[in-house]
C-alpha angles and dihedrals in degrees: 000000000000117000128236096048122171117218133189125170141178134185122224132196120246094262133118091245089062091074094064091041090053091050091052091047093051092044092051094049095046093047091049089054092050096242096134092145090066096038101100097044094045095047091047092052091046088055094049096045094045089048090055092048095047094045101043109020097042093199133109109288127212121206114203120191113196127184113199129179095269106019150025116238129196118197122191112192125188131177096239105091095165095064100095117206122215113245135181114002092000095061096088125146115250093021099074130035089235097039095114095057093049092045090054090046091054093046100045105032125076090218135355142173149165128243122198114202133173096265105019148016125232127201112191134185127189129204121199113233108248111268093010120109112237120244102218101227131132121227116266111299094038129245139239118311096232099065116138105209117188139171117252139162119227113273091224094052093078094049094234096106111061093186098043091240127138115246088210090058093047092053092055096050124094113253096256093047093047094049092047090051093049093048093047092051093044092054090048093047094052095036092235130160093225140017135178141172125221112207126195115249105203092190091059101030089230140100116253127200096245100173137014139185133195117344094000093075095104092064095055110134097013119130138214135191122249110272096026116129109281093020130089113283128213095240102040102029097135100046131081117247128213126197110190096191122023091195090062094039104026123202110206093210091061097037095113095048127088094238128128109179132042140186122189130186125192117241101219131177131177092356094307130104108233099171151337129252113206139180128189139189134203095236125068117252090020097149133064128209090261090058091059091049092049091048090051091052089053091048092049092048095049096042098089092050092046091049093050094047092043091052091049090051093046092049090050091050092049091050088050091053091048090051089047092053091046093051091046091052092051092049094047093046090054095066131072095171110105097212093045093047092050092049091046090054091055094047092049091053095046122097100356096063104010143017091228139000145187129206121208122190124193116249124218089284092051093252115141113241125186110253104165140013129184138177129189088229107052090203087073096043097098092048094050091045090053092049092049092049091053089052092062110122123235092227139020097298124111119279117269123249106275121242094247130117114265146060109296131207120183113200127185120242099222124180128169093356095306133096109240097175147319137272115213115197126191125197133178118287111277094018109087125167109276139179113318096016089050088050090052091049092050091049091050090048090056092049092046092048092054092047092048092047091050091048091048091051090048090049090052091050089048090053090050090050091050090051091050091048090052088055091053099049134047114257091220128018113233123244107246113188110242095007127104112203128205126179138180134184131181121174115206122246131052096262102028116113095176135038143162099283120091144163137192142181121192141164120258097181132244092067094305130120132189125220136180141177117193142177123203117205109261134013138259133042097326092056090043091056092054091044092053092049091049095048094051093043093054093044092050095047095046093047087053087062098258112144122243099259097050089044092058092043090057091046089051090054092049092052093048090050089060090071114193091002091059121097127197116251135202113211142177108201125175151142132239122206130182115229131201094248096071088263137109127229113217123188121186146172119207104204099191091312127128105270116252123261118241119201115194115212091190087072106028092179093060114098122242111275131205119244130195128038122256116252133181122309119250117255098022104086120042094219122029135161117217125200124213118225128201118225114201111218134175130217107277095033121127124219116199125187122186135174124239091260086076097045097042098047105135136209097188104299101345118084131206091236129152093316092060092051092046091051092054092046091049091058096043099066094120096041127097123248096262093045089052092051090049093048091049094053090044091053091050092051092048093048091083136019091221119089116263115267098203139044118260133209130177132189121187121187115189114193091194107113125110117287113318120238121260116260117269 
């Protein structure tokens, strides 16, 4: 190390006021030594390093100013040696809480380093004396091996940098950090009590207080319109403005602060005002004409860096909004449930675009009715819901603005060139939706409207399917003495509620009951419509006393008369009658349908056998004669009827077939009728990983109750 060094030091308490005291100490020492060319850079680094130590170490901090033969060195020593600072590639802004201070250190200092000792930690920075080559040598104790020393003249020596900052350092800082640094140094430069910077927010078409220093801290984040006092005006946008007494010429933005005089300078770049830099003092007439000129020089010098950082931030925000809209679209497209889609819309909007919202959907008369309300603070949810409900219109007009605190925007929910409802958004007082955010809200309203309309259409189709299904199946199964009944039904397709398969059991009187299981060609609503017609036709004819065979012959004629709209049907139709000998008499007709399975409980080891002979399908031949068959069954037997969707379930080439049904029935001997039907459908579903391609229906009749009553 060079000999003849001068050293002065001072220790400061871990308090915010220590930062300004350390700056004054360093400034006094450097001026006394006649090193004015290094003054701005050295004082700035002292401020940053002491700020880091006070904020993060929380111990007394000693500032040591050393003048050597070839350089000026600043040491900042704290008593927290375990707090490791990132150096080299790790000292990046935005990654570490102290990234800005170390980035400035690297940019402004000729060499710098960190020493970790047993009881303290020392961060040092060296500045080469102008015109003197730097002897690359760390202070006693050495420094890190990855230092990048370089030769540099002071930025303030050439007069182009009014704040003594490095443009390179500014360009690497995040927008908030850079603005805070500029405002801090501007206040210091002009010896003001307060300073702030208004930055244009293109999305809101306003100027926002983006950074403050000193007494201006309470106005951080507030916004003003162009032309308001203290903000750029349309006629004098490129000139500084001085207000000697704020009580005579009040500025609303500063109304709550104890400030009396103000100077503002426009921050302009490429012919456009992008912000305002302002300083204020507590006494009236606190600024001279030269102060306005100096402030304007600072504003002009910082404008390119502010513009670049502002554009980066704006681009990032726009990308964020695009990502938000994309994510919202994916979420909305994933739901076909009307209630869930409506609720999802509200929860996407709040809190990103609004503090609270209400969604109105038009009823069948076209009158908007409140469907959903949401608030970011659930304590206010009941109040906002009540206000939104009172805002419902009596007719088809848009809802009124609810009587609830906030800035309100009411957007139409328009899908397929028609308004299906309204989206009411509420934001905090003084912060309405503007420009780009309003555009985002309108775009989201359109996407939500389409999703809600799709969900509503799907819900209507679902209701139609449910109605069709109700027409295919009995609402309540009858109680048949001595008979346990099990049924199962599965329409094919993810969103189908009705298909071409059906079953029914109904009383015929005199101790007789009718039953049927049918399968219409095809799937979906068209097949369901034919199935419903067939079921009700058979039920009506048999209840009128017409036997099974003539009933099916008449149904066959009716289907053939439908022409192209007719579809062929397979059907097992029969009657069950209790006899006096503890037996049941079963008569059936198998019109092209797979014959039923009969499981004998007298011989449990015997496999299920098929009963009934296949006859012609319904709807194929204009004239057909069907023959009834009697199936003799004993008490304890089980009759199982399935549709071909069960038998023809495929797993590649293999099919479930008769063997699959027989296997399930063989293992269900101790199960009830409904449990057997459920197990059969479950086995069919598990037979293949692919979704079923056909509807399925199952009817199980267990003749296993106590002795049946004698016929009446």
